[in-house]
TIROKOL-650812 format. One record per residue: x, z, y of N, C-alpha, C, O, CB in turn; residue in one letter. Coordinates in steps of 0.1 Angstrom, whole numbers, plus 5000, padded with zeros to 4 digits. Each point is the difference from the previous one (the first is absolute). Glycine has a CB too. Example, Ala and Ser with C-alpha at 12.3 -4.5 7.8 and 13.67 -1.06 7.14 Angstrom:
TIROKOL-650812
513250784943499150005012500950005012501050075000497150054988A 501549815023500950005011499250085011500550015011500749774983S 
***
This chain:
TIROKOL-650812
471824875276501350014997500350124996500950014992499549845022M 499050274991500550114998499350054984500550084992499949965037I 498649904969499450034989500849944986500250064989497549965026I 502949844988500949964991501050065000500549994989498849845012I 501550255007501050085000499750124992500850054992500049865029I 498350124980499550144991499849954986500350094992498450045028M 500949784977499749994985501449964995500350024989497149925012L 503450015007501549964993500950164999500850034991499449685024G 499450364993500750134997499550064990500750054992499849975028I 498049984978499350064986500449914990500250064989497850045020A 502249804990500249914987501550034996500350014988498049775018A 502750255004501250024998500350174994500950034993499449765025S 498950264986500150154998499450034982500650074992498949995039I 499649884969499350004987500949954987499950054989497849915025R 503049934990500949934991499749894997500449954990500150205003G 498749775014499549875001501049915004500049975012497950114992G 503049864988501349975006499649835004500349965012501550244971V 497749725010499549885002499149995011500349935010500050044967G 498650125022499350005012500550035015499649955011499050094972I 502350065013500750095016500949835002499949955011500850424984G 499949574996500949885005498949905008500249965011501750054967R 497149975016499149885005499450055014499849935009499349984966R 500750225026499450035015501150065008499550045010498150004983L 503749975005501149985006500249875007500049995012500850174972S 499349735007499849885008499149965006500149905007501150054981F 497550125010498949985011500350075013499849955011498450034971A 502350125015500350075014500849955007499750005012500050184980I 501749765004500749945006499549855007500449975012501250184973R 497549785007499449875006499350045011500149955011499849944968K 499050245018499150055012500850035011499849945011498650184974E 502749965013501150055012500349905008499950015013501250154975S 499349725007500749885006499049945008500349975012501349984971L 497150025013498949965004499750075014499949945011499450024965T 500550195022499750095012501150005009499850015012498850134974W 502449865010501449965014500049875006500449985011501250154978Y 497849795004500249865006499049995010500249945010500949964971R 497550155015498949995009500550105014499749975011498449994967N 502450135018500450095009501149935010500150025012499350184971L 501449735011501149955011499349875007500249975012502150104973L 496849875007499349895010498950065010499649955010500549874971I 499650305015499350075015500850075011499850015012498550044973Q 502449975009501250065014500849905003500750035009499850204984N 499649655002500949845003501550105005500350015012497449755001Q 502850294979501750065000500549914992499349954991500550295012S 501449745001500849944990500950114988500449964989499749835031D 500050304983500550104989499850165005500350015012501649814981S 497650285000499850155003500750054988500549944990497250075023F 502350134990500650114988498750065000499250015009503650054995N 497049994984498950074994500750134992501049964994497349805004H 501350355001500650104992499350004988498849975001501950175017T 499849874970498949964989499550124993500450074991500749705004P 497950245013499150104996498849934990499450084993501250065030S 499149754977499149954991500849964989499450004989499049955028V 502950014984500649954988500450114991500349984988500649835025V 499050344992500250114992498950014990500250044989501050075030C 497749864985498849994993500149934986499850054989499149955033C 501549864982499949914986501350024992500149974988498449835022F 502650254998501250034993499850094986500649994989500649995035L 497750114980499650094989499449924989500050064989499650125026W 499949714984499749924988501149954992499949974988498149975023A 503250034995500949964992500650094987499650114999500849755022Q 500550104972500550094989500950095006501049955007498649894976R 500250295016501050125004501149994993500249984988498250185016P 502749865007501350044997500949855006501150015005498050174970G 500349725025500749855003499949985014500949985007498549924973V 499150115025500049935015500050155008500650015011497949724985V 501050375000499950125008501150055003500150075010498049974982L 502949944999501350075004500749915009500950055008499350074969E 499749745025500649925008499250005013500649985011500349894970N 497950155018499250005013500450155006500250015012497649834979F 502450275001500350125005501350025007500250095009498549974974A 502149845013501650025006499949965015500950055008500449884968R 497749975028500149965012498650035007499649925009502449924983H 497450275004498850065004500350045014499349965009500050124967M 501950025029499950075011500149915014499450035010501550164975S 500049705013500149925013499749854997500349915008501550245001T 497549824981499549854997498649985009499250075004501949934969A 499149865027498649965007499549844993500849924994500150235033S 498149824974499449894994500249905011499550025011498950104973L 502449765013500349915013499249874998500549944991502050155013E 496449835000499349934999500749885010500050005013498050184980L 502449715000500549875009499649894997499849974988502050115016R 497949845008499649874998501149885003500550005011497350114993T 502349804987501049915003499849874993500049984988501550195015D 498249745008499549884994498450004993499649934991503150045005N 496650135010498650014996500250084987499049994993500049785017D 501950304985500250074984499850135006500450025011501449834974F 497550245008499950145002501350074988500149954989496850045020V 503950114995501050044993499950175003500050035012501349724988R 498750344991500250104999501450074997500749954992497150005003F 502550155012501250074995500350125004500150025012500749804985S 499450304992500350135005501550025002500949994992497050094995I 502349945028501250005003500450175009499150085003500749604996T 501650345004500050125007500349955012499750085009500950074974K 500049745022500549985013499349855003500549935009501950224988D 496749814999499049885004500849864994499749895006499250245019G 501949894966500649874995499650004985499950114994502149885023Y 497749904977499749994985501150004993501249985005497049894999S 501350164980501150014995501249864996501150014995497150204997A 501249675012500749894997500949975015501149945001497049974980K 501350145029500850005014500950105000501049985008497149945005E 501950184982501050104996501349944994501250015004496950144992K 501349784991501049974991501049885005501250004998497150074984K 501149855026500849905008500550045011500949935005498049914987S 500750295013501150045013501350064995501149985006497150085009M 501550034970501250074998500749894988500650054990498350225017K 501149624995500549874989501349985010499949985012497749884976K 503450155005501650005003500349894995499749984988500950255011V 500149685006500549864995501150034989501150035004498549845021P 500250124963501050044993501349884999499949885004498250284983R 503149905007501249925000500049914989499950054989501350125023Y 498949714989500049924991501549994992500950005009497149895006V 502350114976501250014992500449894998499449944992500150225000K 501749775013500549884998500850004987500650094996499449875028M 499849934970500549984986501749955005500449975011496849944974S 503450105003501650004999500449835007500849975009499450214964K 498849735019500249885007499349975014500449895006499850054971K 499250125027499549975014501450075010500449945010496650084981A 503350105005501150065009501249894999500549955010498950304985K 500849734994501149904999499849885008500949965007499450134971L 498549845022499749905009500250015015500549925008498150054975N 500650175020500450025016501650045004500449985012497150124988E 503149944991501650035003500549845000500849955008499750334978L 499149665007500749865000499549915012500749905004499450124971R 498850015030499449925010500950065013500549925007496850034981F 502850185014500650065014501849974996500749985010496850264995Y 503149764985501449964998500049845002501149965002499450244982R 498549715016500149845002500150025014500949945006497649954974L 500450195027499949985014501250065008500449955010497150054986K 503150104998501250035009501149904996500949965008498650304993A 500449694988501349914998499649855009500849945006499950174965K 498549885029499449875009500350065013500749925006497249994980K 501850215021500850015013501750005001500649975010497350164994K 502749924984501350035002500749855001501049985007498950274979M 499549655006500749864999499449925012500449895001499950104973N 498850075035499549905011501049935006501050065003497250065001S 501449744999501249925007499950055016500949965008498949804974P 499250325021499950065013500750135003499750094993498449805006N 502850135011500950104997499350145008500450115000501849714998P 496750135008499350115008499250064991500050135001499949775020E 499550044968499350054988500650094992499550104996499549725005V 502550134996500750114992500450095007500150104993500649784993R 499650145028500550115006498850095002500150124999501849755013I 496950084991498950085001499450084989499550115001500149735015R 500750114973499650034987501350154995499750114994499149575000Y 502250295009500950125002499950115008500350124998501049744997K 498050085015500150125010498550094996499950124999501549725025L 497550084972498850104994500550054989499850135000498349775007E 502650084982500550074987500850125007499650124998500749654986K 500750215024500750125006499350115009500350125001501449714998A 497550115006499050105008498950084991499550115004500649735017K 499550114968499350094992500950094992499650114996498649725003R 502850134999501150114995500450115006500350114996500549734997K 499250115021500350105011498950105004500250115006501449715001E 497050124988499150115001499850084988499350105003499749775012A 501450124973500150044990500850114999499650114996499949704999W 501850175011500950095001499750115008500250114996501249745001L 497950115015499950095010498850114996499750115004501249695015I 498450124970498950094992500650134989499550114998498949655003E 502650184995500650084989500750125007499950114996500449684988K 500450165027500950105008498950125009500350115002501849665000L 497050165000498750115008499750094987500150125001498549685018R 500850154967500150124990501050104998499850114997499249744994K 502450105011500850084998500550125011500950094999499549704986L 498750195026500250075009499850155000498850034999500949765009E 501050304993499650155000499850065013500850005009500450034971V 497750045020499650075013500750125000500150074991497749845010P 502750115013500950115002499250135001499049995007502649875005K 498650224982499150145001500750095010501250044998498049954975T 500050055037500550095010501050134993499550074992498149875023P 503550074987500850074993500250185007499750035012501349694981G 499250355001500450135004500650025016501149945001499350084972E 499350045038500750005012501050114997499950104993498149835023A 503150024990501450094995501149975014500149905006499750064962Y 500850155035500849995012501349974997500850074993497950095018D 501749734995501449944996501250105006500050045011499049704989P 501850274994500850105005501349955011500549894999498750244977E 501049955032501049955012501450024994500350104994498149985027I 502449824980501550044996500949965014499749925009499950024963L 501450135028501049965009500749894997499849944989500450265015T 500849775004500749895001501250044993500649904995498550015024E 501650214977501050064993499349984984500749964990500250225031E 497749864980499450024983499949854996500349974988498150275014E 501149675006499949884996501249914995500049924991498250125023K 502950004994501649964997500150064986500349924991500950105034H 498750094973500350074987499649934986500649974990499150255026Y 498749774988499349974988500349834998499949964989498150265016L 502549705006500349874999501249964990500149924990498950075034K 501950104981501350004994500150064985500749974991500250055035R 498150084973499850024985499349894994500449964990499750285013T 498849715003499249904990501149874996499949944990497450115024G 503749944995500749874998501150044988500549914992499150015036E 500850204971501250044990499050004988500449944990501550235025K 496949904984499450004985499749854995500049915008498850334997K 501149764983499849884992498549984994499649904993503050125001K 496550105010498649974995499549915009500450005011499150224980N 499549675004499249925004498849954995499849984988502050025018Y 497449965003498749934994499949865005500049965012498650274987V 501349684988499949865004498549985005499150064995502849864987P 498149985027498549935003500449834998500949945005498050275016V 500449754971500149864996499049895005499450005011501650114971G 498949805008499049935006498350024997499149915003503049964996R 497750264995498750065001499750065011498950025005501250014975R 501050005026499650075016499850154997500550064990498149735020G 500750305001499650124998499050024991499049935001501650095019V 499450084969498950024991500350144998500850065006498949714984F 499250294999500250124995501250044996500450115005497749874991G 502649944995501250034994501350035007500950074996498049814989G 501050065028500850035009500250145006501150055000498549755001V 499250265004499750085004500250144991500350115006498549705007V 501050174973500350084989501450025000500550115001497649824987L 502749955011501550054998500650055011501150064999499249794986N 499150145029500750075010499750144998501050084999498849745018M 498950224983499850154994500950054988500350125002497649845005H 502549984982500650034989501550035003500550084993497749794995L 502650055023501150015008499950135008501050075001499349684999H 498850275005499950125009499850134994499850105007499449755007W 501050144972499950124994501450065003499950115005498349824978K 503050025015501450055001500649945012501150055003499049974972K 499649905032500649925011498950055015498750015001502449744979H 500050265029498950015013499749855004498949995006502250265005E 499649644987500249875007499849904986500350034989501650045034T 497649824981499849884992500349865006499549965010498850194980V 502649785003499949865008498849904992500049994988502950035021K 496449925000499349894994500549865005500349975011497850194987V 502149764992500849905003498849844993499649984988503350225009T 497049745015498949895000500749855000500749955008497850225007C 501149774971500849884998498949934990499550064990503350045013K 496949785002500149925009499150055012499050064997501549764985P 499750185032499450035011500149895012501049945003499550304988C 498549765014499849895011500650085011500250125000497749734993K 502350045017500250065013498950105006498949965002502549835000P 498950335002499150095005498950054992499050065005501649835013G 499650104967499350084991500350114999499150084998500649794993Q 501750175008500650114999499450135011500050124997502149724995I 497450105018499350135008498750044996499550115003501849835015D 498049944975498950034992499950074987499050034993500649805017E 501750184986500150074986500250155003499750104994501449684992Y 499650235025500450145004498850075008499850124998502749815004A 496750005005498950075006498750034987499350105000501449765027E 499250044963499250034989500450094989499150054993500249755013E 501950244994500650084990500050145007499650094993501749724996L 499050215022499850125012498750075000499950125002501649745013A 497250054982498750005002499750074984499550114999500049665022R 500950164969499950064985500450094995499350074993500649785005L 501550175005501050124997500150115008500650104997500749744995S 498150155018500150115013501550055003500450105005497250014989K 503349785001501250045005500749925013499349915003500950154973G 500849975030500549965014501149904997501050044994498350195018I 500649654994501149894999501050035009499849995012498749834981A 502450215001501350075009500949855005500550015012499850274970I 499949625013501149885002499349874992499750004988502650175013D 497649735009499749884994501449935000500549975011496950014996I 503449984982501149935000500149825000499049954995501450294994R 500449685015499749885000500149934989499749885001500850145018P 499850064968499949944989498850034991500050024988502349965015D 496750035006498350034997500150134990499450004989499649725012N 501750385004500050144992499350105010500250005012502249954974T 496750135009499450125009500250114992499750014988498549865024I 502450224997500350144997498950105002499750025012502649934994I 497050124986498950094999500450145003501150004995497949864990F 500850235019500050135002498650104995499049995007502749915013Y 498450174971499150054992499150085010498849985000502650024978R 499150095031499750095008500650154996500750014990497249835015G 501950265004500650124996498750084992500450094992501549915029K 497249994981499050074992499249914991498849994999501050185020N 501049764975499549904990499450084987500750094995501149735013Y 497050154987499450044990499549874990499349915005500250325011V 501049764974499649884993498450004996499450104995503049894996Q 497249905012498249984996500049984986500949964993498149915029P 499450204976499649984984500049864997500349974988498450225010K 500949715014499749874993501149915009499749955011497550094981I 503949965003501049935004499949845004500749955009500350234978M 498149745005499849875003498550005009498950014994502849884984S 498550095034498749985007498749924994500249904992501450115027P 497350044984499149904996499449895004499249924993500650235001P 500649835020499949865008500849915000500249935011498850165000D 501749894977501349914997499749944988499150054993502650095018T 498949764985499849914989500950014989501250025002498049855013L 500250124972501150004989501049914999500049905007498450194983S 502549935002501049934997499649834997500549915005500650344988K 498149744999499449894996499349925010500449885003499550234977D 499049965027499749955009500549955016499549915008499350194975K 502149995018501349965009500649884999500349935010500150274990A 499949784988500649854996499149885000500349895005501150244980L 497449905011499049905001499749945014500249885003499050224979E 500450015027500249995017501249935005499849945010499050274992K 502349794992501149935005500249884996500849925005500050254997Y 498349804988500249904992498849905012500249895006500650254963R 498349935032499149915010500449995012499649905006498750164983Y 502450025017500550015014500949865000499949915008500150394996E 500849704985501149895002499349864999500249915008501850244981Q 497249845001499249904997499349975015500349895005499350194967S 499749985034499449995012501049955012499649925008498950274983L 502649855009501049955011500549864995500349925008500650334999E 499149724981500449875000499049915002500349895004501350184983H 496949975009499049925003499749955014499849895003499450224979T 500950035027499949975013501049895005499649925009499650304993S 502149794994501149925003499649844997500149905008501750324987Q 497749784992499849874998498549935006499849885000501950174979F 497450045025499149945007500549965015499649895004498850244982I 502349945021500549975012500949864998500049915009499850355000E 501049734982500849884994498849885004500149915009501650234967K 497149865014499149934999499749965013500349895005499050204975L 500049995025499049975014501149915009499649915007498850354994E 502949794998501149925011499949864993500049915007501950305001K 498149774979500149864995499149945003500149885005501050164979E 497450025014498849935004499949955016499749895004499250254978L 501549965024500349975016500749895002499549915007500650304998E 501249804989500849885003499649874996500649905004501050254995N 497449844993499649864991498949985008499749885001500950154973Y 498850055032498749965011500749935013499549905006498950334986Q 502849825012500449965010500849854999500049925009499950324996E 500649754982500549864996498949914999500349895004501550204985H 497049925005499049925001499649985013500049885003499450194978V 500350005029499649965012501149905006499949905007498750334996V 502649834994501149905009500149864994500449905007501150305000R 498149794978500149864995498649945004499949884999501750174979Y 497350015026498849945006500249945010499749895003499050244990K 502049955016500449995015500849875001499949915009500250364996N 500649724985501549885001499349894995500549905005501950234988R 496549855000499549914991498949945013499949885001500550274970K 498949935036499349935011500549975010499449945008499250154987E 503149965008500549935010500549894996500249925008500050245002A 500149824976500449854995498949915002500249885004501350214978A 497249955014498949915002499649945014499549895001499950244979V 500849965029499849975013501049905008499649935009499450284989D 502449834997501049905004499849864994500449905005501150304997S 497949814987500049834995498849955005500049885002501150124977T 497850085025498949945007500649965014499749905005498350244982I 502649935017500749945015500849905000500349935009499650254999A 500749814981501049894997499349854999500349895005501150304982D 497549855004499349884998499249945011499649885000500350194980D 500050045033498949965010501049935009499649905007498550304991G 503249865003500949925007500449844998500149915009500550324991L 499749784986500049874994499049895002500349895003500750234984S 497849915010498749925007500150005013499549895004499050174980Q 501950005027500049975014501049915001499849895006499450325002I 502249824986501049895005499649854991500449905005501850304999T 497149804986499549874993498949945012500049885004500250224967N 499049985032499149905012500549955013499649905005498750234988Q 502749965011500849945013500949884996500749945008499450295004S 
***
């Protein structure tokens, strides 16, 4: 075998292309026979062998084609011999897997693009299915379909609101000023007399509200914040949130949902008047719409659950009444038979 390899190398060096190719084929055949005999002697299923012998007969190939591909994997490659169903296979790999096995491992299921007609057929199928449930003669099927649809919408709205949540950044530590009762009374009267105010509407507290408060505090010590519409108890949340964002002091909360804020004795206008941990005007409106829709959807779900519960109770009462009627008829038939026999 070594003589054949040396002849192949010599023929390839001298330029004998045809002879070199025939000898390289003979070398491959001889190496396969040698490895098969070695495998039978060792009686092993598979083993790795460093391609030292292969290096010899690869010189017999055309330069620039095989050598470049082989040198690319020369550092960590290994020649692997596998026997599957009495067949001998060779593969040069880095991690013990053949190229075909690697290709099948890396293969990702491709997304099959649906045609326009297939999409329309699928939508038509789902519409017919929903229509069948909506027009079902069984009231329970109709209620359960509406309930499932409402719960899906509720989950979608909760996910949307979760994305719109802004994490509260830890603000700078500040020492709130201590005001006496006389100062509070004077600031309260001053704030009531002045006409400057900041509205808080359906968007709630967002960056624009705090910005307007700082703009009013340029010329005035106090500012009124009017909240309309405002739910019961929501005015206190607004006062706490605005005091945290603006670093102002809430002097008074009036019954008409108005808060009077004092800027402080040592007030300095910040460089960024709109805090970064607040929503923009458009995002605040979007959040309000989602919250309103979620509130109505949760109320609708409660109504459907109560309706389903009432219907199930009605079905149970109807079954009990029917069973009682059947029992009474059986008892009457038994009494009539007894009287006839007597």
